[in-house]
C-alpha positions in Angstrom: -33.8 -48.2 -33.1 -36.6 -45.6 -33.4 -39.1 -48.3 -32.4 -37.1 -48.9 -29.2 -37.2 -45.2 -28.5 -41.0 -45.1 -29.0 -41.4 -48.0 -26.6 -39.3 -46.2 -24.0 -41.3 -43.0 -24.4 -44.6 -44.8 -24.0 -43.2 -46.7 -20.9 -42.0 -43.4 -19.4 -45.4 -41.8 -19.9 -47.2 -44.7 -18.2 -44.8 -44.5 -15.3 -45.3 -40.7 -14.9 -49.1 -41.2 -14.9 -49.0 -44.0 -12.4 -46.3 -42.6 -10.1 -46.6 -38.8 -10.0 -45.6 -38.4 -6.3 -42.5 -40.5 -6.9 -41.6 -38.3 -9.9 -42.2 -35.1 -7.8 -39.9 -36.4 -5.0 -37.2 -37.2 -7.6 -37.5 -33.7 -9.1 -37.3 -32.1 -5.7 -34.2 -34.0 -4.8 -32.6 -33.1 -8.0 -33.5 -29.4 -7.5 -32.0 -29.4 -4.0 -28.8 -31.1 -5.2 -28.5 -28.5 -8.0 -28.9 -25.6 -5.4 -26.3 -27.2 -3.2 -23.9 -27.5 -6.1 -24.5 -23.9 -7.2 -23.8 -22.7 -3.6 -20.6 -24.8 -3.5 -19.5 -23.4 -6.9 -20.0 -19.8 -5.7 -17.9 -20.6 -2.6 -15.1 -22.0 -4.7 -15.2 -19.1 -7.1 -15.0 -16.6 -4.2 -12.1 -18.6 -2.8 -10.3 -18.5 -6.2 -10.8 -14.8 -6.4 -9.3 -14.4 -2.9 -6.3 -16.5 -3.8 -5.7 -14.6 -7.0 -5.7 -11.3 -5.0 -3.3 -12.8 -2.4 -1.0 -13.9 -5.2 -1.0 -10.4 -6.8 -0.4 -8.8 -3.4 2.6 -11.2 -2.8 4.0 -10.5 -6.2 3.8 -6.8 -5.6 5.5 -7.2 -2.3 8.2 -9.3 -3.9 8.8 -6.6 -6.5 8.9 -3.9 -3.9 11.5 -5.8 -1.8 13.5 -6.7 -4.8 13.7 -3.0 -5.7 15.2 -2.0 -2.4 18.9 -1.8 -2.0 20.1 -3.1 1.4 22.7 -1.0 3.1 23.1 -3.0 6.3 26.7 -2.9 7.8 28.5 -6.2 7.5 27.9 -8.4 10.6 24.8 -6.7 11.8 22.2 -8.9 10.1 20.6 -11.6 12.2 21.8 -15.2 11.5 19.7 -17.0 8.9 19.3 -14.1 6.4 20.4 -15.0 2.9 23.2 -12.4 2.8 24.9 -13.3 6.1 28.6 -13.5 5.4 28.2 -11.7 2.1 29.1 -8.2 1.1 28.3 -5.2 3.3 25.6 -4.0 0.8 23.7 -7.2 0.1 20.8 -7.6 -2.3 18.0 -10.1 -1.9 17.9 -12.7 -4.7 14.6 -14.4 -5.3 
């Protein structure tokens, strides 16, 4: 097994010596790909942070609305609200 590894190492060294421009091209491509992936990762992390902020804002809004007591006279609420046809002092249930 170690002998196979030594043969691979020697073969790789020969290839590097005989093909330096090909190796350079390969390294440059890998570097460019890594930079693109890093940029994409930063974009995704920024998007995640934005989504987390939006979720927190929505939860805060939900808590604010849940804490309000609705004192709308019966029959004056537009059709489609969850409390239409309910009591004259409806509460929003999430």
